[in-house]
C-alpha positions in Angstrom: 0.1 0.0 -0.1 1.2 3.5 -1.2 1.1 6.3 1.7 2.2 9.5 2.5 4.5 8.8 5.2 6.0 6.2 7.5 2.8 6.5 10.4 0.1 6.3 7.7 2.0 3.2 6.7 2.0 1.3 9.8 -1.4 2.5 10.6 -2.3 1.0 7.5 -1.0 -2.1 8.4 -2.6 -2.1 12.1 -6.0 -1.5 10.1 -5.0 -4.6 8.0 -3.6 -7.1 11.2 -7.2 -5.9 12.7 -9.3 -6.7 9.1 -7.5 -10.1 9.3 -8.2 -11.1 12.3 -11.6 -10.4 12.0 -11.5 -13.1 9.7 -9.3 -15.5 11.5 -6.3 -14.4 9.3 -3.3 -12.8 10.6 -0.9 -10.6 9.2 2.3 -12.4 8.8 4.7 -10.0 10.6 8.2 -11.1 10.2 6.9 -10.4 6.4 5.5 -6.9 7.2 7.7 -3.8 6.7 7.3 -0.1 5.5 9.5 0.7 3.0 10.3 3.7 0.8 11.4 4.3 -2.7 14.1 7.3 -1.1 15.4 4.0 0.2 14.8 1.8 -2.5 14.0 -2.0 -1.6 13.4 -5.0 -3.5 9.6 -6.7 -3.9 9.3 -9.6 -5.4 12.7 -9.6 -7.0 12.1 -6.4 -8.4 14.2 -3.5 -7.4 12.4 -0.5 -6.7 13.8 2.7 -5.9 14.1 6.5 -6.2 14.2 6.4 -9.9 12.0 2.9 -11.0 11.8 2.3 -13.8 15.8 2.3 -14.2 16.6 4.5 -16.9 18.3 2.3 -19.8 21.1 4.5 -21.7 20.8 2.3 -24.5 17.4 1.5 -24.9 15.4 3.4 -27.6 11.9 4.1 -28.5 11.2 3.0 -31.4 7.9 4.4 -33.0 6.5 2.8 -36.2 5.9 4.4 -39.6 2.6 3.0 -39.4 -0.2 2.5 -36.6 -3.5 0.9 -35.4 -6.8 3.0 -35.7 -9.3 1.7 -33.3 -12.8 3.3 -34.2 -15.6 3.1 -31.2 -17.7 5.9 -31.2 -20.9 4.2 -32.1 -22.9 5.2 -35.7 -19.1 6.7 -36.8 -18.0 6.1 -40.7 -14.9 5.8 -42.2 -14.5 6.9 -45.6 -11.2 7.9 -48.2 -10.9 11.0 -49.7 -7.6 12.9 -51.5 -5.1 10.2 -49.6 -6.7 10.6 -46.0 -8.8 8.6 -44.2 -11.4 10.4 -42.5 -13.8 9.3 -39.6 -17.0 11.1 -39.1 -19.7 10.9 -36.6 -23.6 10.4 -37.4 -24.1 13.8 -37.6 -21.1 14.6 -40.1 -18.9 15.7 -37.6 -15.6 15.2 -38.1 -14.0 13.3 -35.6 -10.3 12.2 -37.3 -8.7 13.1 -40.1 -5.2 11.7 -41.0 -2.9 10.5 -44.2 -3.7 6.8 -45.1 -0.3 5.5 -45.1 0.0 5.7 -41.6 -2.4 3.2 -41.1 -1.4 -0.5 -40.8 -4.7 -1.7 -39.6 -8.3 -0.6 -39.0 -10.2 -2.1 -35.9 -13.7 -1.1 -35.7 -15.6 -2.0 -32.6 -19.7 -2.1 -32.6 -21.5 -0.2 -35.1 -19.0 1.4 -37.0 -19.9 1.9 -41.4 -16.6 2.1 -43.8 -16.8 2.7 -46.8 -16.2 0.8 -50.4 -13.4 3.0 -50.7 -11.8 2.0 -47.5 -12.4 -1.2 -48.4 -10.9 -0.9 -51.5 -7.8 1.2 -50.2 -7.5 -1.6 -47.3 -7.3 -4.8 -49.9 -4.6 -2.9 -52.6 -2.2 -1.7 -49.2 -2.7 -5.0 -47.3 -4.2 -3.3 -44.1 -6.7 -5.4 -41.9 -9.7 -4.4 -41.4 -11.3 -6.1 -38.1 -14.9 -5.8 -37.1 -15.4 -6.3 -33.2 
């Protein structure tokens, strides 16, 4: 349990002990300890400390060129125009407008309309269209 102070943590442990006793269980006093991120500690084989997760200098974030587009606004529709995918609501409000080359997969949740142009674009460009 995360608390603002050591005192709050010990009070939480005391409360847990009381509740568990009411259930006929007990908190293992030999395994109960208040720890601090500032001092660092190991829990279930994972080291926690002031810098968690640790900074990995050789790790780089790889941003894919193309991404999955999730559409879940019920009643909306997806169409293509001028090399762009456009998602519009039932009342024709534009919800999203992005270049088609950024999309690797289209996932539609629920009642989503997909135009024939989008289906043709997806087939030509090997883009999966998933209806869930």
